[in-house]
C-alpha positions as CSV (number, residue, x, y, z in Angstrom):
1,M,32.7,-3.3,1.4
2,N,30.0,-1.3,4.0
3,P,31.5,2.6,3.5
4,T,29.9,2.6,7.6
5,N,31.6,0.4,8.3
6,P,34.7,0.1,7.1
7,S,36.4,-3.2,9.5
8,N,34.0,-5.2,7.6
9,I,32.8,-6.5,11.2
10,P,29.4,-7.4,11.7
11,V,27.2,-4.8,12.5
12,F,24.2,-5.3,15.1
13,S,21.0,-3.8,15.3
14,S,19.3,-3.0,18.8
15,H,17.8,-6.1,19.4
16,G,21.3,-8.3,19.1
17,Y,20.6,-8.8,15.7
18,S,23.6,-8.9,12.2
19,Q,23.0,-6.9,9.0
20,R,22.7,-10.6,7.8
21,R,20.0,-11.9,10.1
22,V,18.2,-8.5,9.8
23,M,17.9,-9.2,5.6
24,L,17.3,-12.4,6.9
25,I,14.0,-11.2,8.5
26,V,13.3,-8.4,6.2
27,L,13.2,-11.4,3.6
28,I,10.8,-14.0,5.4
29,L,8.4,-10.5,6.6
30,A,8.3,-10.2,2.9
31,I,7.1,-13.5,2.1
32,A,4.3,-12.7,3.7
33,A,3.4,-9.4,2.4
34,F,4.0,-11.3,-1.2
35,M,1.5,-13.7,-0.5
36,Q,-1.3,-11.5,0.4
37,M,-0.7,-8.8,-2.4
38,L,-0.9,-12.2,-4.8
39,D,-3.8,-13.7,-3.4
40,S,-5.3,-9.9,-4.4
41,A,-3.9,-10.0,-7.8
42,V,-5.1,-13.8,-8.7
43,L,-8.2,-12.9,-7.6
44,A,-10.1,-11.3,-10.0
45,I,-8.8,-13.1,-12.7
46,A,-10.5,-15.9,-11.3
47,I,-13.8,-14.3,-10.5
48,P,-15.5,-16.0,-13.4
49,A,-14.6,-19.1,-12.7
50,M,-16.0,-18.9,-9.4
51,A,-18.8,-17.3,-10.4
52,K,-20.3,-20.1,-12.5
53,D,-19.5,-23.1,-9.8
54,F,-20.9,-21.2,-7.1
55,G,-24.5,-20.4,-9.3
56,A,-23.7,-16.7,-8.6
57,P,-23.4,-13.7,-11.1
58,P,-19.7,-12.2,-11.6
59,T,-20.7,-9.3,-9.6
60,A,-21.8,-11.1,-6.0
61,L,-18.2,-12.0,-6.1
62,G,-17.0,-8.1,-5.3
63,L,-18.8,-9.0,-2.1
64,G,-15.8,-11.3,-1.3
65,I,-13.4,-8.4,-2.0
66,T,-15.2,-6.1,-0.2
67,V,-15.2,-7.8,3.1
68,Y,-12.2,-8.7,2.7
69,V,-11.3,-5.2,2.9
70,L,-13.4,-4.1,5.1
71,A,-12.5,-6.8,7.8
72,A,-9.1,-5.6,7.7
73,A,-10.1,-2.1,7.6
74,I,-11.9,-2.8,11.3
75,M,-9.2,-4.8,12.7
76,I,-5.7,-2.8,11.6
77,P,-6.1,-0.4,14.7
78,T,-6.0,-3.5,17.3
79,S,-3.4,-4.9,15.6
80,G,-0.8,-2.5,17.7
81,W,-2.7,-3.4,20.6
82,I,-2.6,-6.9,19.9
83,A,1.2,-7.4,19.3
84,D,1.8,-5.3,22.6
85,R,-0.2,-7.7,24.4
86,F,0.7,-10.8,23.2
87,G,4.0,-10.2,21.5
88,A,4.2,-9.5,17.9
89,R,6.4,-12.8,16.8
90,R,3.7,-15.0,18.3
91,V,0.8,-12.9,16.5
92,F,3.0,-12.5,13.0
93,V,3.2,-16.2,13.1
94,C,0.1,-16.8,14.4
95,A,-1.7,-14.8,12.2
96,L,0.2,-16.1,9.0
97,I,-0.8,-19.5,10.3
98,A,-4.5,-18.6,10.3
99,F,-3.9,-16.5,7.1
100,T,-2.8,-20.0,5.1
101,I,-6.0,-22.1,6.9
102,A,-8.4,-19.5,5.5
103,S,-6.9,-19.4,1.9
104,V,-7.1,-23.2,2.0
105,L,-11.1,-22.4,3.6
106,C,-11.3,-20.1,0.4
107,G,-10.3,-23.5,-2.4
108,F,-12.6,-25.7,0.3
109,S,-15.6,-23.1,-0.4
110,R,-18.7,-24.4,-2.9
111,T,-20.7,-21.9,-2.3
112,L,-20.8,-17.8,-2.5
113,E,-21.7,-17.5,1.6
114,Q,-18.7,-20.2,2.6
115,F,-16.1,-17.9,0.2
116,V,-17.5,-14.6,1.9
117,A,-16.9,-16.2,5.4
118,A,-13.5,-17.4,4.5
119,R,-12.5,-13.9,3.4
120,V,-13.4,-12.5,6.3
121,L,-11.0,-14.6,8.3
122,Q,-8.4,-13.9,5.2
123,G,-9.5,-10.0,6.3
124,I,-8.7,-10.2,10.1
125,T,-6.0,-11.4,9.4
126,G,-4.3,-10.2,6.8
127,A,-4.6,-6.6,9.1
128,L,-2.5,-8.5,11.6
129,L,0.9,-9.6,9.5
130,S,1.0,-6.0,7.6
131,P,1.3,-3.8,10.5
132,V,2.6,-6.7,12.4
133,G,4.8,-7.4,10.3
134,S,5.7,-3.5,9.6
135,V,6.1,-3.4,13.7
136,I,8.8,-5.8,13.8
137,M,11.0,-4.5,10.8
138,M,11.3,-0.8,12.0
139,S,11.7,-2.1,15.6
140,I,15.1,-4.6,14.5
141,V,16.7,-2.1,11.8
142,E,18.8,0.8,12.5
143,R,18.3,4.0,11.6
144,R,21.0,3.8,8.8
145,D,19.6,0.8,7.0
146,M,15.9,1.9,7.1
147,I,15.8,2.5,3.7
148,R,17.8,-0.1,1.9
149,M,16.1,-2.4,3.8
150,T,13.1,-0.8,3.0
151,N,13.6,-1.7,-0.4
152,L,14.2,-5.0,0.2
153,F,10.9,-6.0,2.0
154,T,8.6,-3.7,-0.5
155,A,10.5,-5.4,-4.0
156,P,8.3,-8.4,-4.1
157,M,5.4,-6.6,-3.4
158,L,5.8,-4.7,-6.6
159,M,6.1,-8.3,-8.1
160,A,2.7,-9.9,-7.0
161,P,-0.2,-7.3,-9.1
162,V,2.5,-8.3,-12.3
163,I,3.1,-11.8,-12.6
164,G,-0.6,-12.3,-10.4
165,P,-2.9,-12.0,-13.2
166,P,-1.0,-14.3,-15.8
167,L,-0.4,-16.8,-12.9
168,G,-3.8,-16.6,-12.2
169,G,-4.9,-17.5,-15.7
170,F,-3.0,-20.1,-16.1
171,I,-3.3,-21.9,-12.6
172,T,-7.5,-21.3,-13.0
173,T,-7.5,-22.6,-16.6
174,W,-5.6,-25.4,-16.1
175,F,-5.6,-26.4,-12.2
176,G,-8.6,-24.7,-11.1
177,W,-9.3,-21.8,-9.4
178,P,-9.2,-23.6,-5.8
179,W,-5.6,-24.0,-6.3
180,I,-4.9,-19.9,-6.7
181,F,-5.7,-19.9,-2.8
182,Y,-3.5,-23.5,-2.2
183,L,-0.6,-21.2,-3.6
184,N,-0.6,-19.7,-0.2
185,I,-0.2,-22.6,1.6
186,P,4.2,-23.1,0.5
187,F,4.4,-19.9,1.3
188,G,3.2,-20.0,4.4
189,V,4.7,-22.6,5.4
190,A,7.7,-21.2,4.7
191,G,7.4,-18.2,6.7
192,V,5.5,-20.0,9.7
193,V,9.3,-22.5,9.7
194,L,11.7,-18.9,9.3
195,A,10.2,-16.6,11.5
196,T,9.6,-19.5,14.4
197,V,13.4,-20.3,13.8
198,F,15.0,-16.7,13.1
199,I,12.9,-14.1,14.3
200,T,12.8,-13.4,18.8
201,E,10.1,-12.1,20.5
202,L,10.9,-8.5,20.7
203,G,8.8,-8.2,24.3
204,R,5.7,-7.4,25.5
205,R,3.4,-4.1,26.9
206,R,0.2,-4.1,28.9
207,R,-2.0,-1.9,28.4
208,P,-6.2,-1.5,28.6
209,F,-7.9,-2.8,26.2
210,D,-9.5,0.7,24.7
211,T,-13.4,-0.7,23.5
212,L,-14.5,2.0,22.8
213,G,-11.8,3.6,20.9
214,L,-12.3,0.0,19.1
215,V,-15.9,0.6,18.0
216,L,-15.3,4.1,17.1
217,N,-12.7,3.5,15.2
218,G,-13.9,0.4,13.2
219,L,-17.0,2.2,12.5
220,T,-15.1,5.4,10.7
221,F,-13.4,3.0,8.9
222,A,-16.2,0.9,7.8
223,A,-18.2,3.7,6.9
224,L,-15.4,5.3,4.7
225,I,-13.9,3.0,3.1
226,Y,-17.4,0.9,1.8
227,G,-18.5,4.8,0.7
228,F,-15.7,5.3,-1.0
229,D,-16.1,1.8,-2.9
230,R,-19.8,2.4,-3.6
231,L,-18.9,6.0,-4.7
232,A,-16.1,4.1,-7.4
233,E,-18.7,1.0,-8.2
234,D,-22.3,2.4,-7.8
235,R,-22.9,5.9,-9.2
236,A,-26.4,4.6,-8.7
237,A,-25.5,4.9,-5.2
238,L,-24.4,8.3,-5.0
239,T,-26.3,9.0,-2.0
240,M,-25.8,6.4,-0.4
241,A,-22.4,6.4,-1.0
242,S,-22.0,9.7,-0.1
243,G,-24.0,9.5,2.9
244,L,-21.6,6.8,4.5
245,I,-18.6,9.1,3.8
246,L,-20.5,11.7,5.6
247,V,-21.0,8.9,8.9
248,G,-17.5,8.2,8.7
249,V,-15.8,11.6,8.9
250,A,-18.4,12.7,11.7
251,L,-17.6,9.0,13.2
252,G,-13.8,9.9,12.8
253,W,-14.0,13.1,14.4
254,I,-15.8,11.6,17.6
255,A,-12.5,8.9,17.4
256,V,-10.1,11.4,17.1
257,R,-11.5,13.4,20.0
258,H,-11.7,10.0,21.9
259,S,-8.1,9.3,21.6
260,L,-6.9,12.7,22.3
261,R,-8.7,12.2,26.1
262,H,-7.9,8.3,26.6
263,P,-5.0,7.6,28.8
264,H,-4.3,4.4,26.2
265,P,-6.4,4.9,22.9
266,L,-6.0,1.9,20.8
267,L,-5.1,4.2,18.0
268,S,-3.0,6.6,19.2
269,L,-2.3,10.2,17.6
270,T,1.1,11.3,19.4
271,P,3.3,10.5,16.2
272,L,1.2,13.5,14.8
273,R,3.5,15.2,17.0
274,F,6.9,14.8,15.0
275,A,7.1,17.2,11.8
276,S,8.4,14.4,9.5
277,F,5.5,11.8,10.2
278,R,2.9,14.8,9.8
279,L,3.8,16.0,6.9
280,T,4.6,12.6,4.9
281,S,2.2,10.4,6.6
282,I,-0.9,13.0,6.9
283,G,0.6,15.3,4.0
284,A,2.0,13.8,1.3
285,L,0.5,10.6,1.2
286,P,-2.5,10.8,0.6
287,F,-2.0,12.5,-2.5
288,M,0.9,10.2,-3.8
289,R,-1.4,6.9,-3.4
290,L,-3.7,9.0,-6.6
291,P,-0.9,7.9,-9.3
292,S,-0.7,4.8,-8.2
293,A,-4.4,4.5,-8.4
294,A,-5.0,6.3,-11.6
295,L,-2.1,4.9,-13.8
296,P,-3.4,1.2,-13.5
297,F,-6.4,2.0,-14.1
298,I,-6.3,5.2,-17.1
299,V,-3.5,4.4,-19.0
300,P,-5.1,0.5,-19.9
301,I,-8.3,2.0,-20.8
302,L,-6.2,4.5,-23.1
303,L,-4.4,1.6,-24.6
304,Q,-7.2,-0.7,-25.1
305,V,-10.2,0.8,-25.6
306,G,-9.2,5.0,-26.8
307,F,-6.6,3.3,-29.2
308,G,-7.7,-0.7,-29.5
309,L,-4.3,-1.8,-28.3
310,S,-4.8,-6.1,-27.2
311,A,-4.4,-6.4,-23.4
312,F,-1.3,-8.5,-23.8
313,A,0.0,-5.1,-25.7
314,T,-1.1,-2.8,-22.6
315,G,0.1,-5.4,-20.3
316,M,4.3,-5.3,-21.8
317,L,4.2,-1.6,-22.0
318,F,2.8,-1.1,-18.1
319,L,5.9,-4.0,-17.2
320,G,7.8,-0.3,-17.8
321,Y,5.7,1.4,-15.1
322,T,6.5,-1.4,-12.5
323,S,10.6,-2.3,-14.1
324,G,11.2,1.1,-13.4
325,D,10.5,1.0,-9.9
326,L,11.9,-1.7,-9.2
327,L,15.5,-0.6,-10.9
328,M,15.6,2.6,-8.7
329,K,15.3,0.1,-5.9
330,A,19.2,-0.2,-6.5
331,F,19.4,4.1,-6.3
332,T,17.0,5.7,-3.9
333,S,19.9,5.4,-0.8
334,R,22.4,6.9,-2.9
335,A,20.1,9.8,-3.9
336,F,18.6,10.8,-0.5
337,R,22.9,10.9,0.7
338,C,23.8,13.2,-2.4
339,F,21.0,15.5,-2.1
340,G,18.4,14.7,1.2
341,Y,15.0,13.7,1.4
342,R,13.3,16.9,0.9
343,A,15.3,17.8,-2.6
344,T,14.9,13.9,-4.4
345,M,11.2,13.8,-2.8
346,Q,10.1,17.4,-4.2
347,V,12.4,16.7,-7.7
348,A,10.5,12.9,-7.7
349,M,7.3,14.1,-7.2
350,L,7.4,17.0,-9.7
351,G,8.3,14.3,-12.2
352,V,5.5,12.0,-11.2
353,V,3.2,14.7,-12.3
354,V,4.8,15.7,-15.0
355,S,4.8,11.5,-16.3
356,L,1.2,12.0,-15.7
357,F,0.7,14.8,-17.8
358,A,2.8,12.8,-20.6
359,C,1.0,10.1,-20.6
360,A,-2.3,12.4,-20.8
361,L,-1.0,13.3,-24.3
362,F,-0.5,10.0,-25.5
363,T,-2.6,9.4,-29.2
364,S,-2.9,6.4,-31.4
365,G,0.2,7.6,-33.1
366,T,2.9,7.5,-30.6
367,P,5.4,4.8,-30.9
368,Y,5.1,1.9,-28.6
369,W,8.8,2.4,-27.4
370,L,7.4,6.5,-26.5
371,M,5.3,5.2,-24.3
372,L,7.4,2.6,-22.8
373,V,10.4,5.1,-21.7
374,V,7.5,7.4,-20.5
375,L,5.7,4.8,-17.8
376,F,9.6,3.2,-17.1
377,I,10.5,7.3,-16.3
378,G,6.5,7.6,-14.5
379,G,7.9,4.3,-12.5
380,C,11.4,5.8,-11.5
381,F,10.4,8.2,-9.8
382,R,7.4,6.7,-8.1
383,S,9.8,4.6,-6.3
384,F,11.7,7.2,-5.3
385,T,8.5,8.4,-3.5
386,M,7.3,5.6,-2.3
387,T,10.4,4.5,-0.6
388,A,10.5,8.5,0.7
389,L,7.2,8.3,2.1
390,G,7.8,4.9,3.6
391,T,11.2,5.5,5.7
392,L,10.9,9.2,6.2
393,S,7.4,8.8,8.1
394,Y,10.2,7.4,11.1
395,A,13.0,9.7,11.2
396,E,11.6,11.5,14.2
397,I,10.0,8.4,16.2
398,P,11.1,7.3,19.7
399,P,11.7,3.1,19.7
400,A,8.5,3.7,22.3
401,E,6.1,4.9,19.7
402,L,6.9,3.1,16.9
403,T,4.3,0.2,17.2
404,S,1.7,3.6,17.4
405,A,3.5,5.8,14.5
406,T,3.1,2.0,11.7
407,I,-0.1,1.6,12.9
408,L,-0.9,5.2,12.7
409,N,1.0,4.5,9.2
410,Q,-0.8,1.6,8.0
411,V,-4.7,3.2,8.4
412,M,-3.4,6.0,6.2
413,M,-2.4,3.8,3.3
414,Q,-6.1,1.9,3.8
415,L,-7.7,4.8,3.4
416,S,-5.5,6.8,0.9
417,Q,-6.2,3.6,-1.4
418,A,-9.6,3.4,-0.8
419,V,-9.9,7.5,-1.8
420,G,-7.1,6.6,-4.1
421,V,-9.4,4.6,-6.5
422,S,-12.3,6.4,-6.2
423,F,-11.3,9.9,-6.9
424,T,-9.8,8.1,-9.9
425,V,-13.2,6.7,-10.9
426,L,-15.0,9.9,-9.8
427,V,-13.0,12.0,-12.7
428,L,-13.0,9.9,-15.1
429,Q,-17.2,9.4,-14.5
430,L,-16.6,13.3,-14.8
431,A,-14.6,13.4,-17.8
432,I,-17.5,11.4,-19.7
433,T,-20.4,12.7,-18.7
434,G,-19.2,16.6,-19.2
435,R,-19.1,15.8,-23.0
436,G,-22.8,14.5,-22.4
437,E,-22.5,10.8,-22.8
438,A,-23.4,7.9,-21.2
439,T,-21.5,6.7,-18.4
440,D,-19.8,3.4,-20.1
441,R,-19.0,4.7,-23.4
442,V,-15.4,6.2,-22.6
443,S,-12.8,7.5,-25.1
444,A,-9.5,8.4,-25.2
445,I,-10.4,12.3,-24.4
446,D,-11.9,11.0,-21.6
447,C,-8.8,9.4,-20.3
448,R,-6.8,12.4,-21.0
449,I,-8.8,14.5,-18.6
450,A,-8.8,12.1,-16.3
451,L,-4.9,11.9,-16.1
452,A,-4.6,15.4,-16.4
453,L,-6.7,15.9,-13.0
454,V,-5.1,13.4,-11.4
455,G,-1.7,15.4,-12.1
456,I,-3.3,18.6,-10.7
457,V,-4.7,16.7,-7.4
458,T,-1.2,15.0,-6.6
459,A,0.8,18.7,-7.0
460,I,-0.9,19.1,-4.0
461,A,2.0,17.1,-2.0
462,L,4.1,19.4,-2.8
463,L,3.5,21.8,-0.2
464,P,3.9,20.0,2.9
465,I,7.2,18.6,1.2
466,R,8.6,22.3,1.3
467,R,8.1,22.5,4.8
468,L,10.3,20.1,5.9
469,A,13.6,20.8,7.6
470,P,16.6,20.7,5.2
471,D,18.0,18.0,7.4
472,A,15.1,16.0,7.6
473,G,15.9,12.6,7.5
474,S,19.3,12.6,7.7
475,E,19.6,9.8,10.6
476,L,18.3,7.7,8.1
477,S,20.2,8.7,4.6
478,G,23.0,10.3,6.0
479,H,22.6,13.3,4.3
480,R,24.1,16.6,5.7
481,P,23.1,19.8,3.8
482,G,25.4,22.5,2.8
483,L,25.8,26.2,4.6
484,G,24.3,27.8,1.3
485,E,21.8,24.8,1.5
486,A,20.8,25.4,4.5
487,L,21.1,29.7,4.3
488,S,18.8,29.2,1.7
489,D,16.2,27.9,3.9
């Protein structure tokens, strides 16, 4: 029996949905998110086979990944306006259809140019799927159910990076690489049918289109993301990458000034006036994305190159990290209700930092079971932090500004991911060059130094969280701080 609904009568959201229907809609939205994540996870495995068929070097296939990210980065700020103008459900369904068609076109590609064009279409439609899906979820979920529904939404996405590589290898080996894209067809068809049947339109809102904002935001995100991407992948292009980042920062400053002055900006900054959004999405999120980029990148190098473990053994050990993240989803609501957001997040973030330092202490003689336990615990702490950041951001946001907050949060996630990957690669390169070695001669000590540096920077996320009020997010969690806790603040 639901403690918030002791009579066990169906509870309805602000749009008239019962809790069961809300749960079903969240699962429908999760199908689209899972499809996108799985598509990215299986692509890397198929690159050598694709390069052979296209008659191009494998490195050239990286362009297919880059253009997807850039197209998505440019389109994300427009997704809020498009959802308001044409209706969130209609946009979601159309984007899902277009993403599925783009996936088929990727499979039909016979040249690199055709593949890149199809990936651009995928990036544009994918940029609409995630933000608009989040807008729909935030609009229909009651605040008291936000944590539970967010966990339900993110659980399938956590599985995609785990099953993606082995699934991609199996499909490429036995059926051919085009089938990794055709795999999206059943997910797309199911998502379109279910969304059409169960999701009703949320309403529309007309506002002028901010053309200058589109140009400024698009150029800003393209310059920043591509600059950080080149900074991480090509050390020889350091000057160009640094120049792109500086241009992106300058354009971003102009874009911010434009948004503050424009009556209907494409990317509204009004959610920043709410402390919970400002401290989590802008203050803590960029630093907490670092471990998400660092552990999957550095730990496999440490285990395989440093200790000589096989890829299979590394993958099995890393299952502990994902398993911890998934299993803790069942306990996050209870923890936030008992201890509150601020206390739980401080402990969880500290746990993430400690787990990074613990991984840095791995040696070739460390028992496998101990490595598994450390990674599992790190995944557990990550589950609490990411669930908190994904829900607390919206604690104070009024319904009229949910779209703006969701799009701005999506933008910060994209930028944080790009910066996180680049920072991880850079600290690893600095550790290597600090020993006077070539950048391709990585050792276990380099990985340990990089993990420790990432841990130090991640600890900065504790500062904005300490500034949260003791009752921050109480409407979401049901937590009420005791008198002693309030006085201690």
